[in-house]
C-alpha positions in Angstrom: -3.7 -103.6 -58.2 -7.1 -102.0 -58.9 -7.1 -99.9 -62.1 -9.9 -97.8 -63.5 -10.7 -99.4 -66.9 -12.0 -96.1 -68.4 -9.2 -93.8 -67.4 -6.4 -96.3 -66.9 -5.4 -94.7 -63.6 -4.5 -97.1 -60.8 -5.0 -96.7 -57.1 -1.2 -96.5 -56.7 -1.1 -93.4 -58.9 -3.8 -91.7 -56.9 -2.0 -92.6 -53.7 1.2 -91.1 -55.0 -0.6 -87.9 -55.9 -2.3 -87.7 -52.6 1.0 -88.5 -50.9 2.5 -85.3 -52.3 -0.4 -83.3 -51.1 -0.3 -84.9 -47.7 3.4 -84.2 -47.3 2.6 -80.5 -48.0 -0.2 -80.5 -45.5 2.0 -82.1 -42.9 4.6 -79.5 -43.5 2.0 -76.8 -43.0 0.8 -78.4 -39.8 4.3 -78.6 -38.5 4.8 -74.9 -39.3 1.6 -74.0 -37.5 2.6 -76.1 -34.5 5.9 -74.3 -34.4 4.2 -71.0 -34.5 2.0 -72.0 -31.6 5.0 -73.1 -29.6 6.7 -69.8 -30.3 3.5 -67.9 -29.2 3.3 -70.0 -26.1 6.9 -69.3 -25.3 6.3 -65.6 -25.7 3.3 -65.7 -23.5 5.3 -67.6 -20.8 8.1 -65.1 -21.0 5.6 -62.3 -20.7 4.1 -63.9 -17.6 7.6 -64.3 -16.2 8.3 -60.7 -16.9 5.0 -59.7 -15.3 5.9 -61.7 -12.2 9.1 -59.8 -11.9 7.3 -56.4 -12.2 6.6 -54.2 -9.2 3.4 -55.5 -7.4 3.1 -52.6 -5.1 -0.3 -50.9 -4.8 -1.4 -47.4 -3.9 -3.2 -46.9 -0.6 -4.4 -43.8 1.2 -3.4 -43.5 4.9 -4.2 -40.5 7.0 -5.1 -38.4 4.0 -1.9 -39.2 2.0 -1.4 -41.7 -0.8 1.4 -44.3 -0.5 2.7 -47.1 -2.7 3.2 -50.2 -0.6 3.2 -54.0 -1.2 -0.1 -55.7 -1.5 0.3 -57.4 1.9 0.9 -54.0 3.6 -2.2 -52.5 1.9 -4.4 -55.4 3.1 -3.0 -54.9 6.6 -3.7 -51.1 6.5 -7.3 -51.8 5.2 -7.9 -54.2 8.0 -6.6 -51.7 10.5 -8.8 -48.9 9.0 -11.8 -51.2 9.2 -11.1 -52.1 12.8 -10.6 -48.4 13.6 -13.9 -47.5 12.0 -15.8 -50.2 13.8 -14.2 -49.2 17.1 -15.3 -45.6 16.6 -18.8 -46.8 15.7 -18.9 -48.9 18.9 -17.7 -45.9 20.9 -20.4 -43.7 19.4 -23.0 -46.2 20.2 -21.8 -46.6 23.7 -21.8 -42.8 24.2 -25.4 -42.6 22.8 -26.5 -45.4 25.2 -24.9 -43.7 28.1 -26.6 -40.4 27.2 -29.9 -42.1 26.9 -29.4 -43.9 30.2 -28.7 -40.6 31.9 -31.8 -39.1 30.5 -33.9 -42.1 31.5 -32.5 -42.2 35.0 -33.1 -38.5 35.5 -36.6 -38.9 34.1 -37.3 -41.7 36.5 -36.1 -39.5 39.5 -38.4 -36.6 38.4 -41.3 -39.1 38.0 -40.8 -40.2 41.6 -40.7 -36.6 42.7 -43.8 -35.8 40.7 -45.6 -38.7 42.3 -44.5 -37.6 45.8 -45.7 -34.0 45.2 -49.0 -35.3 43.8 -49.5 -37.5 47.0 -48.7 -34.5 49.3 -51.1 -32.3 47.4 -53.9 -34.8 47.6 -53.4 -35.1 51.4 -53.6 -31.3 51.7 -56.8 -31.2 49.6 -58.3 -33.9 51.8 -57.6 -31.8 54.9 -59.0 -28.7 53.1 -62.2 -30.5 52.3 -62.7 -31.0 56.1 -62.4 -27.3 56.8 -64.9 -26.6 53.9 -67.6 -28.6 55.8 -67.5 -26.3 58.8 -70.4 -23.9 59.4 -68.3 -20.8 60.0 -71.1 -18.5 60.9 -72.5 -20.8 63.6 -69.0 -21.5 64.9 -68.2 -17.8 65.1 -71.5 -17.2 67.0 -71.0 -20.0 69.5 -67.1 -19.9 69.9 -65.5 -17.0 68.2 -62.0 -17.9 69.5 -62.1 -21.4 68.1 -63.6 -20.1 64.8 -60.6 -17.6 64.5 -58.0 -20.3 65.2 -59.6 -22.7 62.7 -59.9 -20.1 60.1 -56.2 -19.2 60.5 -55.2 -22.9 60.1 -57.5 -23.1 57.1 -55.8 -20.2 55.4 -52.4 -21.6 56.2 -53.4 -24.9 54.7 -54.6 -23.2 51.5 -51.2 -21.5 51.2 -49.5 -24.9 51.5 -51.8 -26.3 48.8 -50.9 -23.4 46.5 -47.1 -24.0 47.1 -47.4 -27.7 46.7 -49.4 -27.2 43.5 -46.6 -24.9 42.2 -43.9 -27.5 43.1 -46.0 -30.2 41.3 -46.3 -28.0 38.2 -42.6 -27.4 38.2 -41.6 -31.1 38.4 -44.3 -31.9 35.8 -42.7 -29.4 33.4 -39.3 -30.9 34.1 -40.7 -34.4 33.4 -42.2 -33.2 30.1 -38.8 -31.7 29.1 -37.0 -34.9 29.9 -39.6 -37.0 28.1 -39.1 -34.8 25.0 -35.3 -35.0 25.3 -35.6 -38.8 25.5 -37.8 -38.8 22.4 -35.3 -36.6 20.5 -32.4 -38.8 21.5 -34.3 -41.9 20.3 -35.1 -40.1 17.0 -31.4 -39.3 16.5 -30.4 -42.9 17.4 -33.1 -44.2 15.0 -31.9 -42.0 12.2 -28.4 -43.2 12.6 -29.6 -46.8 12.8 -31.6 -46.4 9.6 -28.6 -44.8 7.8 -26.5 -47.9 8.8 -29.0 -50.6 7.9 -30.9 -48.8 5.1 -28.4 -46.5 3.4 -30.9 -45.3 0.8 -33.5 -44.5 3.4 -35.4 -41.2 2.6 -38.8 -39.6 3.0 -40.0 -41.4 -0.1 -38.9 -44.7 1.4 -40.7 -43.9 4.6 -43.9 -43.1 2.7 -43.6 -46.4 0.8 -43.1 -48.3 4.0 -46.2 -46.6 5.6 -48.3 -47.5 2.5 -47.2 -51.2 2.7 -47.8 -51.3 6.4 -51.3 -49.9 6.2 -52.3 -51.8 3.0 -51.0 -55.3 3.7 -50.5 -55.5 7.5 -53.4 -53.4 8.8 -51.2 -51.0 10.8 -53.1 -47.8 11.4 -51.5 -44.3 10.9 -51.8 -43.7 14.7 -49.7 -46.9 15.3 -47.1 -45.9 12.8 -46.9 -42.5 14.4 -46.3 -44.2 17.8 -43.4 -46.2 16.6 -41.9 -43.4 14.5 -42.6 -40.2 16.4 -44.1 -40.6 19.9 -42.0 -43.5 21.0 -39.6 -44.0 18.1 -38.0 -47.4 17.5 -36.2 -47.7 14.2 -36.1 -51.5 14.5 -39.8 -51.7 13.7 -39.2 -49.5 10.6 -36.3 -51.9 9.6 -38.6 -54.9 9.9 -41.3 -53.2 7.8 -38.7 -52.2 5.2 -37.6 -55.8 4.9 -41.2 -56.9 4.5 -41.7 -54.4 1.7 -38.6 -55.6 -0.1 -39.7 -59.2 0.3 -43.1 -58.4 -1.2 -41.5 -56.6 -4.1 -39.3 -59.6 -4.7 -42.2 -62.0 -4.7 -44.1 -59.9 -7.1 -41.2 -59.8 -9.5 -40.7 -63.6 -9.6 -43.5 -64.4 -12.1 -42.1 -61.8 -14.6 -38.6 -63.2 -14.3 -39.8 -66.7 -14.9 -41.8 -65.5 -17.9 -38.7 -63.9 -19.4 -36.7 -67.1 -18.9 -39.4 -69.1 -20.5 -39.6 -66.8 -23.5 -35.9 -66.5 -24.0 -34.6 -68.2 -27.3 -32.7 -71.4 -26.9 -29.0 -71.2 -27.4 -27.8 -73.5 -30.2 -24.3 -74.8 -29.5 -22.0 -74.9 -32.5 -21.1 -78.4 -33.7 -17.6 -79.6 -32.8 -15.2 -79.6 -35.7 -14.3 -83.2 -36.6 -10.6 -84.1 -36.6 -10.6 -84.4 -40.4 -6.9 -84.1 -40.9 -6.0 -87.0 -38.6 -8.7 -89.2 -40.2 -7.4 -88.4 -43.7 -3.8 -89.3 -42.7 -4.8 -92.6 -41.3 -6.8 -93.4 -44.4 -3.9 -92.5 -46.6 -1.6 -94.9 -44.7 -4.0 -97.7 -45.2 -4.4 -96.8 -48.8 -0.6 -97.1 -49.3 -0.5 -100.5 -47.7 -3.6 -102.2 -49.0 -4.6 -100.2 -52.1 -8.3 -100.7 -51.4 -10.9 -98.5 -52.9 -12.6 -98.2 -49.5 -9.5 -96.5 -48.0 -9.4 -94.1 -50.9 -13.1 -93.2 -50.3 -12.4 -92.7 -46.6 -9.5 -90.4 -47.4 -11.5 -88.3 -49.8 
């Protein structure tokens, strides 16, 4: 057995001393393990108690709050979503029907306007023939014929006036229907933008107009055509997406720079299993009594 010549302490003596300390450490480890088992048991019991608790959730239905099982709540939410979408489809169908009626009526008035304009042109062509007559010479040579032609000429003038009044009336009606169609498109476009761009505002419209003019060469007159004269909200939606895409592309270099400049995260070193290593070294020290095992244990 190895013995230190200066102190007279043998390896066996050191092993016995370390053995006492190790047994104490082992007891502490067992106590800690028992505490962890008790904690795990409490946690399991808590989970079991939680599972047994009431899992009902509160849901609002027709303006009143009810406490129902989670499955029922999900079913009610699906039903509410379905009802909302059905109402939206019904409103869209109604809007389309109204717009269709306006368009059909406008087309009928346009045809009437065209017919009135053709009739008026024919009357004016006939009037132009009477205007070429030399009334004085005709009256001198054939007073009877001059009188008859003059009566026909006056009657044709009255027809022209009446036809011109009818044309003006249908033209006004056509203008009213065109304005009604434009207003209906504006209302539909407003609803479309609220659905697809919830935060749409006058400021958003100004930003879209600026991007469209600056980056895509769209003139103010062209913007007015798609937003006021013949409004189509889909074009506004496309321009809004283009504006968002440009903003995202512009923000990418800044985001990459922030990532590059971010400090590196240093992971903490894993704690070595010192206790297990010491116990194994202690067992070898008891069996062999080598100084190397004592050094490993320490």
